[in-house]
Structure formats: C-alpha cells, structure tokens
C-alpha positions as CSV (number, residue, x, y, z in Angstrom):
1,M,292.7,40.5,41.9
2,K,295.8,40.8,39.7
3,V,298.1,43.6,40.9
4,L,301.0,45.0,39.0
5,L,303.6,46.6,41.3
6,T,306.3,48.8,39.8
7,G,309.5,49.5,41.8
8,S,309.5,46.0,43.4
9,G,313.2,46.3,44.0
10,G,313.0,49.5,45.9
11,M,312.4,50.1,49.6
12,V,308.6,50.8,49.2
13,G,308.2,47.9,46.8
14,Q,310.0,45.4,48.9
15,N,308.0,46.4,52.0
16,V,304.7,46.0,50.0
17,L,305.8,42.6,48.8
18,E,306.8,41.6,52.4
19,H,303.3,42.5,53.8
20,P,301.6,39.3,54.7
21,S,298.2,40.4,53.2
22,M,299.8,40.7,49.7
23,R,299.4,36.9,49.6
24,D,295.7,37.5,49.1
25,F,296.4,39.0,45.6
26,D,297.9,37.8,42.3
27,V,301.0,40.0,42.3
28,I,303.2,40.8,39.3
29,A,306.3,42.5,40.5
30,P,308.9,42.9,37.7
31,R,312.3,44.3,38.4
32,S,313.8,46.9,36.0
33,S,315.7,44.2,34.2
34,S,312.5,42.7,32.9
35,L,310.4,45.9,32.6
36,N,312.1,49.1,31.7
37,L,309.7,51.9,32.7
38,L,311.7,54.4,30.7
39,D,310.7,52.5,27.5
40,F,307.0,53.3,26.7
41,S,306.7,50.6,24.1
42,A,308.0,48.0,26.6
43,V,305.5,49.2,29.2
44,Q,302.7,49.0,26.6
45,L,303.5,45.4,25.7
46,F,303.9,44.3,29.3
47,L,300.4,45.6,30.3
48,E,298.8,44.1,27.2
49,E,300.3,40.8,28.0
50,H,299.6,40.6,31.7
51,K,296.3,42.6,31.9
52,P,296.4,43.6,35.6
53,D,293.3,44.8,37.4
54,V,295.2,47.4,39.4
55,V,298.6,49.1,39.0
56,I,300.6,50.3,42.0
57,H,303.2,52.7,40.8
58,A,306.0,52.7,43.4
59,A,309.0,53.0,41.2
60,G,311.3,56.0,41.2
61,K,314.7,57.4,41.2
62,V,315.1,58.4,44.9
63,G,317.8,59.9,47.1
64,G,318.6,62.4,49.8
65,I,319.7,66.1,49.6
66,Q,323.2,65.3,48.3
67,A,321.9,63.1,45.5
68,N,319.2,65.5,44.4
69,V,321.6,68.4,44.3
70,R,324.2,66.4,42.4
71,E,321.8,64.9,39.8
72,P,318.8,67.2,39.2
73,V,318.4,66.1,35.5
74,G,318.1,62.5,36.4
75,F,315.7,63.1,39.2
76,L,313.4,65.1,37.0
77,V,313.5,63.2,33.7
78,D,313.7,59.6,35.0
79,N,310.8,60.1,37.4
80,L,308.8,62.0,34.8
81,D,309.3,59.4,32.2
82,M,308.5,56.5,34.5
83,G,305.3,58.1,35.8
84,R,304.1,59.2,32.3
85,N,304.8,55.8,30.7
86,I,303.0,53.7,33.3
87,V,300.0,56.0,33.7
88,L,299.4,56.4,29.9
89,A,300.1,52.8,29.1
90,S,297.7,51.7,31.8
91,R,295.0,53.9,30.3
92,Q,295.7,52.6,26.9
93,A,295.5,49.0,28.2
94,G,292.1,49.7,29.8
95,V,293.4,49.3,33.4
96,K,290.7,51.0,35.4
97,R,292.4,51.4,38.8
98,L,295.9,52.8,39.4
99,L,297.5,53.8,42.7
100,N,300.2,56.4,42.2
101,L,302.7,57.0,45.0
102,G,303.6,60.7,45.2
103,S,305.8,62.5,47.7
104,S,305.4,65.2,50.3
105,C,308.1,67.0,48.3
106,M,305.2,68.0,46.0
107,Y,304.1,70.6,48.6
108,P,305.3,74.2,48.8
109,R,308.4,75.0,50.8
110,N,308.5,76.8,54.2
111,H,304.9,76.0,55.2
112,S,304.8,75.7,59.0
113,E,301.3,74.3,59.3
114,P,300.3,70.7,58.4
115,L,300.3,70.2,54.6
116,R,296.8,69.7,53.2
117,E,296.3,67.9,49.9
118,E,294.8,71.0,48.2
119,L,298.2,72.8,48.7
120,V,299.8,71.0,45.8
121,L,300.9,73.6,43.2
122,K,300.1,76.4,45.6
123,G,303.6,77.7,46.1
124,E,307.4,77.5,45.4
125,L,308.9,74.0,45.7
126,E,312.0,73.3,47.9
127,P,315.0,74.0,45.5
128,T,317.1,71.1,46.8
129,N,314.8,68.4,45.4
130,E,312.7,70.5,42.9
131,G,313.3,68.1,39.9
132,Y,312.0,65.1,41.8
133,A,309.0,67.1,43.1
134,L,308.1,68.4,39.7
135,A,308.0,64.9,38.2
136,K,305.8,63.7,41.1
137,V,303.4,66.7,40.6
138,V,303.1,66.1,36.9
139,T,302.4,62.3,37.3
140,A,299.7,63.1,39.9
141,R,298.1,65.7,37.7
142,L,298.2,63.3,34.7
143,C,296.2,60.8,36.9
144,D,293.7,63.7,37.6
145,Y,293.3,64.6,33.9
146,I,292.7,61.0,32.9
147,V,289.8,60.7,35.4
148,R,288.5,64.1,34.3
149,E,288.3,62.9,30.7
150,D,286.8,59.5,31.6
151,A,285.3,58.9,35.0
152,S,285.3,55.1,34.5
153,F,289.0,55.3,35.4
154,Q,290.0,55.6,39.1
155,Y,293.6,56.8,39.1
156,K,294.5,58.0,42.6
157,T,297.6,59.3,44.4
158,L,298.9,58.6,47.9
159,I,301.3,61.2,49.2
160,P,303.5,59.7,51.9
161,C,305.6,61.7,54.3
162,N,309.3,60.9,54.5
163,L,310.0,57.2,54.8
164,Y,312.6,54.9,56.3
165,G,312.8,51.2,57.1
166,R,313.8,47.8,56.0
167,F,315.4,47.7,52.5
168,D,316.5,51.3,52.8
169,K,319.7,52.8,51.3
170,F,322.4,53.4,53.8
171,D,325.2,54.6,51.5
172,P,325.8,58.2,52.5
173,S,325.9,59.3,48.9
174,H,322.3,58.1,48.3
175,S,320.6,57.9,51.7
176,H,317.9,59.9,53.3
177,L,318.1,61.3,56.8
178,I,317.4,58.3,59.1
179,P,319.4,55.7,57.2
180,A,322.2,58.2,57.0
181,I,322.1,58.8,60.8
182,I,322.0,55.0,61.4
183,H,325.1,54.5,59.3
184,K,326.9,57.6,60.7
185,I,326.3,56.7,64.4
186,H,327.1,53.0,63.8
187,V,330.5,53.9,62.3
188,A,331.2,56.3,65.1
189,R,330.4,53.7,67.7
190,E,332.6,51.1,65.9
191,N,335.4,53.6,65.7
192,N,335.0,54.8,69.3
193,D,334.5,58.3,68.0
194,S,333.8,60.9,70.7
195,S,331.4,63.0,68.5
196,V,329.1,62.9,65.5
197,E,328.4,65.8,63.2
198,I,324.9,67.1,62.5
199,W,324.2,69.4,59.5
200,G,322.7,72.7,60.7
201,D,321.6,73.4,64.2
202,G,319.3,70.3,64.3
203,S,316.1,72.3,64.9
204,A,314.5,71.6,61.5
205,R,311.6,69.2,61.9
206,R,310.8,66.2,59.8
207,E,308.0,63.6,59.7
208,F,309.4,60.1,59.0
209,M,307.2,57.0,58.9
210,Y,308.3,53.4,58.9
211,A,308.0,52.0,55.4
212,G,306.1,48.9,56.6
213,D,303.3,51.2,57.6
214,L,303.1,52.7,54.1
215,A,302.9,49.1,52.8
216,D,300.0,48.5,55.2
217,A,298.2,51.7,53.8
218,V,298.7,50.4,50.2
219,V,297.1,47.0,51.1
220,H,294.2,48.9,52.8
221,A,293.9,50.9,49.6
222,L,293.6,47.8,47.5
223,R,290.7,46.7,49.7
224,A,289.0,50.1,50.1
225,F,289.8,51.7,46.7
226,D,286.4,53.3,46.1
227,A,286.5,55.2,49.4
228,L,290.1,56.4,48.8
229,P,290.2,60.2,47.9
230,A,291.9,61.3,44.6
231,Y,294.8,62.7,46.7
232,M,295.5,61.5,50.2
233,N,298.5,62.0,52.5
234,V,299.9,59.0,54.4
235,G,301.7,60.0,57.5
236,L,301.9,60.2,61.3
237,G,300.4,63.6,61.9
238,H,303.4,64.6,64.1
239,D,307.1,65.3,63.6
240,Y,310.5,65.3,65.3
241,S,313.5,67.6,65.2
242,I,316.7,66.4,63.5
243,N,318.4,66.4,66.9
244,E,315.7,64.1,68.3
245,Y,316.2,61.6,65.4
246,Y,319.9,61.5,66.2
247,Q,319.2,61.0,69.9
248,V,316.8,58.1,69.4
249,V,319.2,56.3,67.0
250,A,322.0,56.8,69.5
251,E,319.8,55.4,72.3
252,V,318.9,52.3,70.2
253,M,322.6,51.7,69.4
254,G,323.9,52.6,72.9
255,Y,326.2,55.3,71.5
256,R,327.2,57.8,74.2
257,G,329.3,60.4,72.3
258,E,328.3,64.0,71.8
259,F,326.8,65.8,68.8
260,V,328.5,68.7,67.0
261,H,326.6,71.0,64.7
262,D,328.0,72.2,61.4
263,L,326.1,75.4,60.7
264,S,327.6,75.8,57.2
265,K,325.7,72.8,55.8
266,P,322.3,73.0,54.0
267,V,319.3,71.6,55.9
268,G,316.4,72.0,53.5
269,M,312.9,73.1,54.7
270,A,312.5,74.2,58.3
271,R,309.5,71.9,58.7
272,K,307.4,69.5,56.6
273,L,304.5,67.8,58.2
274,V,301.5,66.4,56.4
275,S,297.9,66.7,57.4
276,I,296.3,63.3,58.1
277,E,292.6,64.5,58.2
278,R,291.7,62.6,55.1
279,Q,293.6,59.5,56.2
280,Q,291.8,59.5,59.5
281,A,288.4,59.8,57.8
282,W,289.4,57.0,55.5
283,G,290.0,54.8,58.6
284,W,293.8,54.1,58.6
285,S,296.7,54.9,60.9
286,A,300.3,54.0,61.2
287,R,301.3,51.3,63.8
288,H,305.0,51.9,64.5
289,D,306.4,54.5,66.9
290,L,309.8,56.0,66.2
291,R,311.8,53.8,68.4
292,S,310.3,50.5,67.2
293,G,310.7,51.6,63.6
294,I,314.4,52.5,64.1
295,E,315.0,49.2,66.0
296,K,313.7,47.2,63.0
297,T,315.6,49.3,60.6
298,Y,318.9,49.0,62.5
299,S,318.4,45.3,62.7
300,F,318.1,45.2,58.9
301,Y,321.2,47.4,58.6
302,L,323.2,44.9,60.6
303,Q,322.0,42.0,58.6
304,E,323.0,43.7,55.4
305,K,326.5,44.4,56.7
306,Q,327.0,40.8,57.6
307,Q,326.3,39.6,54.1
C-alpha cells in the first residue's frame, strides 16, 4: 500500500513515521520544502506523479493559546487552504481513501460532558482558537460532502484529543500546555527557583494523549479502514486538571518548589473531554499513562537541548 503522509515534519507526522509498523507500507512523506500544501497546482502535480493509495493529512499550522490569539488569520487561512487543497486534489487524482486528522477544538465550548462526534457544529467554538477550529471543521465537512456525492470515496476524519510527546514544540511562544509546563519547570529547577506560575486557578481540566498513541491509531486505521467511522474521536476517555499536569511533571523532574496561580490570565475552556465510545467499538485504545508519556517527552526535551 502506497501512503502519502502530509505534515511529516510535525509532531504527529514524525510520530507516525517513527511507528515500527509503518515499515509495512510504501510511505511518501514530503516536507513543506518539496510539497507546498498552500499551492493547489503543486499538490495536484504531486498526487498525479506519485498516485498514492491512501492520503493521511496530518499537516497544519498549530500552536497554543498565545499563538492562536496572536495569529488568528494564519491559523484560519493556512489550515483551511492546506485541508482544501489536499482533499480536493486527492479527489481529482482518484485517491479513494483519505484519513483527515481533525481536532477536538472542532467541538462546542463549555460542554462538561464527554464530546460525542455528532456535536460538531452544534454550538459556539472556543474564541481563543476559533480560526484553527473553523478550518478543521470545514476540512472535515468537505470530506463528508465528497463521500456524499460519490460513495466510492472513503474520506474519513479522526478527531484526536490534545496531544503531547516526542517532537513537540517547547518554545513558550508556540507550545501547548504540557510541553510548556515541561520547559517552565525545567528552567525553574535549573535556576533553583522556589516557585512556578500557573495561569488561572489550575482547576480547568484537559485530556492530553501521548502522540505515539495517536500514531498507533493511525496505523490501525490503515489496516482497518473499512470499519472506521466517518468521524471518530481518538482519546483516553479521562482527563486531568491543569494542577495535576504540573504536579506530575514536577514529580518526573524532581522539582520541589511551589506553584503560584495568576488568576488574571486566560485559561480557555473549563473542560474538554472526548467520548471514546466509537473508538472502543472500533477496537483500539491508548497504551501510555500520563507519567510514562511525560517521562518519554522529557527525555526527548533533554536530547533536544543537548544538540
């Protein structure tokens, strides 16, 4: 099976490529320097030349709250153009199977119960990352519409919960919660700081899955594509408070300082937990618990700092 993977330089893409079972496939994994997903003509030509059996769309402009608030135009337009171009060009090239990676940001804000797939477009989005979420919703809907017009196409969307792991971004201006915590507590430990600041009161809850587990779900999807629902969450089915993430990272690093809460800072949604009923019925579950995932991520962080 010939598989085209977009976003091979990103965290998700690199975790997919690192998965040992990807050796079973003929993988084409261009970086943005050799395939500009913002250029529709270039995407068309690439697909016509390589003729993949399956496309995995994992590319995207990604970042945490600060980056989304600072650059809403880029998060909307770049992600929208990348999604539109790869999906439409795949249809034009006759690629019958496409696996689109969405985001739990697609779901309505302030929903305390586990987020079920049918809730997409059923409420207001979280304002701090609305542009990114809109682009992901449109790309997923475009996949739906293509299948609706021609059932010979199977274009499906996985909706992962929040992710962290190897190949993550640790720069505070671009990082998500867990890599930001790892960097912040590592610096505090190195500087012998007595305290670390937490935005808000730390009670907001988030579901973060180790990115290697999403890669495992992607490999499983390549092998069980027909049984995969049109939309399916990929997650843990449980969450942790922001305070708990700080505590586990501190334990892994051996940091013994205290935490100070800055109640003036934004925290986003109070809770965001995905339902994994469809995932369980499909027969897949994540393998890493929080501590083991953070240990592997911190090990990667230290390797990166030594280079």
